[in-house]
C-alpha positions as CSV (number, residue, x, y, z in Angstrom):
1,X,146.2,223.6,81.3
2,X,148.9,221.0,82.1
3,X,147.9,217.7,80.5
4,X,150.7,215.8,82.2
5,X,149.7,217.2,85.6
6,X,146.1,216.1,85.1
7,X,147.1,212.7,83.9
8,X,149.4,212.1,86.9
9,X,146.6,213.3,89.2
10,X,144.2,210.8,87.7
11,X,146.8,208.0,88.0
12,X,147.5,209.0,91.6
13,X,143.8,209.0,92.7
14,X,143.1,205.7,90.9
15,X,146.0,204.0,92.6
16,X,145.0,205.5,96.0
17,X,141.6,203.8,95.5
18,X,143.3,200.5,94.7
19,X,141.8,200.4,91.2
20,X,143.6,199.2,88.0
21,X,143.2,201.0,84.8
22,X,140.9,198.2,83.6
23,X,138.6,198.6,86.6
24,X,138.4,202.3,86.2
25,X,137.7,201.9,82.5
26,X,134.8,199.4,83.3
27,X,133.2,201.9,85.7
28,X,133.4,204.6,82.9
29,X,132.4,202.2,80.1
30,X,135.6,203.0,78.2
31,X,138.7,200.9,77.3
32,X,141.7,200.6,79.5
33,X,143.8,202.0,76.6
34,X,141.7,205.2,76.9
35,X,142.5,205.5,80.6
36,X,146.2,204.8,79.9
37,X,146.2,207.7,77.4
38,X,144.6,210.1,79.9
39,X,147.1,209.2,82.5
40,X,150.0,209.7,80.1
41,X,148.7,213.1,79.0
42,X,148.3,212.1,75.4
43,X,144.6,211.7,75.3
44,X,141.5,213.6,76.6
45,X,138.3,212.2,78.2
46,X,135.1,213.4,76.4
47,X,133.8,216.6,78.1
48,X,130.6,214.6,79.1
49,X,132.9,212.1,80.8
50,X,134.4,214.6,83.2
51,X,131.7,214.6,85.9
52,X,131.5,210.7,85.9
53,X,135.4,210.5,86.1
54,X,135.5,213.0,88.9
55,X,132.8,211.2,90.8
56,X,134.6,207.9,90.4
57,X,137.7,209.4,91.9
58,X,135.8,211.3,94.6
59,X,136.9,214.8,93.6
60,X,135.1,217.8,92.0
61,X,135.2,218.5,88.3
62,X,137.1,221.7,89.1
63,X,139.8,219.7,90.9
64,X,140.0,217.3,88.0
65,X,140.5,220.0,85.4
66,X,143.1,221.8,87.7
67,X,144.9,218.6,88.3
68,X,145.1,219.2,92.1
69,X,142.9,219.2,95.2
70,X,141.5,222.6,96.0
71,X,140.1,221.8,99.5
72,X,141.0,219.4,102.3
73,X,138.8,216.5,103.4
74,X,137.7,218.5,106.5
75,X,136.2,221.3,104.4
76,X,132.6,221.2,103.3
77,X,131.8,219.8,100.0
78,X,130.8,222.5,97.5
79,X,132.6,225.3,99.5
80,X,133.3,228.4,97.4
81,X,136.8,228.3,95.8
82,X,137.2,232.1,95.5
83,X,137.1,234.3,92.4
84,X,140.7,233.6,91.3
85,X,140.4,229.8,91.6
86,X,137.0,229.9,89.9
87,X,138.3,231.9,87.0
88,X,141.2,229.5,86.6
89,X,138.8,226.5,86.5
90,X,136.7,228.3,83.8
91,X,139.8,229.1,81.8
92,X,141.1,225.5,82.1
93,X,137.7,224.2,81.1
94,X,137.6,226.3,77.9
95,X,141.2,225.3,77.1
96,X,140.4,221.6,77.8
97,X,137.4,221.7,75.4
98,X,139.6,223.3,72.7
99,X,142.4,220.8,73.1
100,X,140.0,217.9,73.2
101,X,138.4,219.1,70.0
102,X,141.8,219.5,68.3
103,X,142.9,216.1,69.4
104,X,139.7,214.5,68.1
105,X,140.0,216.4,64.8
106,X,143.6,215.3,64.5
107,X,142.7,211.7,65.0
108,X,139.9,212.0,62.4
109,X,142.3,213.6,59.9
110,X,144.9,210.9,60.6
111,X,142.4,208.2,59.8
112,X,141.3,209.9,56.6
113,X,144.9,210.4,55.6
114,X,145.7,206.7,56.2
115,X,142.6,205.6,54.2
116,X,143.5,208.0,51.4
117,X,147.1,206.8,51.3
118,X,146.1,203.2,51.3
119,X,143.6,203.9,48.5
120,X,146.3,205.6,46.4
121,X,148.8,202.7,47.0
122,X,146.1,200.1,46.1
123,X,145.1,201.8,42.9
124,X,148.7,202.3,41.9
125,X,149.4,198.6,42.6
126,X,146.4,197.5,40.6
127,X,147.3,199.7,37.6
128,X,150.9,198.5,37.6
129,X,149.9,194.9,38.0
130,X,147.4,195.1,35.1
131,X,149.9,197.0,32.9
132,X,152.6,194.3,33.5
133,X,150.2,191.3,33.0
134,X,148.9,192.7,29.7
135,X,152.1,194.3,28.3
136,X,154.9,192.7,30.3
137,X,156.2,196.2,31.0
138,X,155.3,199.5,32.8
139,X,154.2,202.3,30.5
140,X,150.7,203.7,30.8
141,X,150.5,202.7,34.6
142,X,153.2,205.4,35.2
143,X,150.6,208.1,34.4
144,X,148.4,207.3,37.4
145,X,151.5,206.7,39.5
146,X,152.8,210.2,38.9
147,X,149.4,211.8,39.1
148,X,148.6,210.3,42.5
149,X,152.0,211.2,43.9
150,X,151.4,214.8,43.0
151,X,147.8,214.6,44.4
152,X,149.1,213.1,47.7
153,X,151.7,215.8,48.1
154,X,149.0,218.5,47.7
155,X,146.4,216.8,50.0
156,X,148.8,215.6,52.7
157,X,149.4,219.0,54.4
158,X,145.6,219.7,54.8
159,X,145.2,216.4,56.8
160,X,148.5,216.3,58.6
161,X,149.3,219.9,59.6
162,X,147.7,222.5,61.7
163,X,149.5,225.5,60.4
164,X,150.9,226.7,57.0
165,X,148.8,224.1,55.2
166,X,148.3,226.1,52.0
167,X,152.0,227.0,51.8
168,X,153.2,223.4,52.3
169,X,150.6,222.1,49.9
170,X,151.7,224.6,47.3
171,X,155.4,223.6,48.0
172,X,154.4,220.0,47.2
173,X,152.9,221.0,43.9
174,X,155.9,223.2,43.1
175,X,158.5,220.4,43.6
176,X,156.4,217.7,41.9
177,X,154.8,219.3,38.9
178,X,158.0,219.5,36.7
179,X,159.1,215.8,37.3
180,X,155.5,214.8,36.5
181,X,155.5,216.7,33.2
182,X,158.9,215.2,32.4
183,X,157.4,211.7,33.0
184,X,154.6,212.5,30.7
185,X,157.1,213.7,28.0
186,X,159.1,210.5,28.5
187,X,156.0,208.3,27.9
188,X,154.3,210.2,25.1
189,X,155.6,210.2,21.5
190,X,156.0,214.0,21.2
191,X,159.3,215.1,22.8
192,X,161.1,218.3,23.7
193,X,158.0,220.3,24.8
194,X,158.5,220.4,28.6
195,X,161.4,222.8,28.8
196,X,160.4,224.8,25.7
197,X,156.7,225.3,26.3
198,X,155.5,223.8,29.5
199,X,158.2,225.2,31.8
200,X,157.5,228.9,31.1
201,X,153.7,228.2,31.6
202,X,154.4,226.4,34.9
203,X,156.7,229.1,36.0
204,X,154.3,232.0,35.5
205,X,151.4,230.0,37.0
206,X,153.4,229.0,40.1
207,X,154.6,232.5,40.7
208,X,151.0,233.7,40.5
209,X,149.8,231.0,42.8
210,X,152.6,231.7,45.4
211,X,151.8,235.4,45.3
212,X,148.1,234.8,45.8
213,X,148.5,232.3,48.6
214,X,151.0,234.4,50.5
215,X,148.8,237.5,50.2
216,X,145.7,235.6,51.4
217,X,147.5,233.8,54.3
218,X,150.0,236.3,55.6
219,X,148.5,239.7,55.0
220,X,145.5,241.6,56.4
221,X,144.5,243.2,53.1
222,X,140.7,243.2,52.7
223,X,139.5,240.1,51.0
224,X,137.5,241.7,48.3
225,X,140.7,243.5,47.2
226,X,142.6,240.3,47.1
227,X,139.9,238.5,45.2
228,X,139.8,241.3,42.6
229,X,143.6,241.1,42.4
230,X,143.5,237.3,41.8
231,X,140.9,237.7,39.1
232,X,143.0,240.3,37.3
233,X,146.2,238.2,37.7
234,X,144.8,235.0,36.5
235,X,142.1,236.2,34.1
236,X,143.9,239.0,32.4
237,X,147.7,238.8,33.0
238,X,148.1,235.0,32.9
239,X,145.6,234.8,30.1
240,X,147.7,236.9,27.8
241,X,151.0,235.5,29.0
242,X,150.1,231.9,28.5
243,X,148.4,232.6,25.1
244,X,151.7,234.3,24.0
245,X,153.8,231.3,25.1
246,X,151.5,228.7,23.5
247,X,151.3,230.7,20.2
248,X,155.1,230.5,19.8
249,X,154.9,226.7,19.5
250,X,151.4,225.9,18.4
251,X,149.7,227.5,15.4
252,X,146.7,229.6,16.7
253,X,144.3,231.9,14.8
254,X,145.8,235.4,14.3
255,X,142.6,237.0,15.6
256,X,142.0,234.8,18.6
257,X,139.1,236.8,20.0
258,X,138.5,234.5,23.0
259,X,141.6,235.8,24.8
260,X,140.5,239.5,24.9
261,X,136.9,238.5,25.6
262,X,138.1,236.4,28.6
263,X,140.3,239.2,29.8
264,X,137.6,241.9,29.6
265,X,135.1,239.5,31.4
266,X,137.5,239.0,34.3
267,X,138.3,242.7,34.4
268,X,134.6,243.6,34.8
269,X,134.2,240.8,37.4
270,X,137.2,242.2,39.4
271,X,135.7,245.7,39.2
272,X,132.3,244.4,40.4
273,X,134.0,242.6,43.4
274,X,135.7,245.8,44.4
275,X,132.5,247.9,44.1
276,X,130.3,245.4,46.0
277,X,133.0,244.9,48.7
278,X,133.5,248.6,49.2
279,X,129.8,249.2,49.5
280,X,129.4,246.5,52.1
281,X,132.5,247.7,53.9
282,X,131.1,251.2,54.2
283,X,127.7,250.0,55.3
284,X,129.4,247.9,58.0
285,X,131.4,250.9,59.3
286,X,128.3,253.1,59.3
287,X,126.5,250.8,61.8
């Protein structure tokens, strides 16, 4: 469906009738800005608006969706268009509904993103203002500043992008987490723990996250296998790795039984997911 073609068609018919955008908008009970967007091909009339718009322009709904006249003035109104033309109109109608839905969802996401961004900025401003008024410096207010920047980088892709949202969101976390930890180290009295202890933990965690996301998003491996893999990866492998890293810098009990208990629990859960998923998969194939 050619949005520019439909928009030009609406503009051409409106001008042929001697109507301004405002006059057409008043007939349809919409704003002239909405009509302007339709004619420029950057907006979509609601699907319920199509018959009324077509009637106002003295054309059929099919002609409106095609962006061209399909019969002459001498032909009978309602004359059959032929199978090929009918199929084209149906296909264009489906595509129109999908594009209108995406446009509406995009506008909603844009509004949510704007509100969220303004909320973040306002909260950061209030924290920094209070910090400066009380202490005449910026110290504790940098904690929410760094945290909200990281949160915004993670949330932004889900509201602003249509594709690769998980990958871009994870990329935002990847590039921001280390600077955020360094900020915390700078502000807290304990020093020299980011590169010695936190960095190895962040590294193995991010590698596991990237592997999980890429497998879920870009492979066709059955989901119950992937869920089982993630349970083993995070509940068993990372469990022992992180415990080993932490125990090098922090004194922990020699017989820390919680680590093996957690690992065994996640291993059993992973096995249960595989068994249940396999049974359901076989039952589905048997139908």
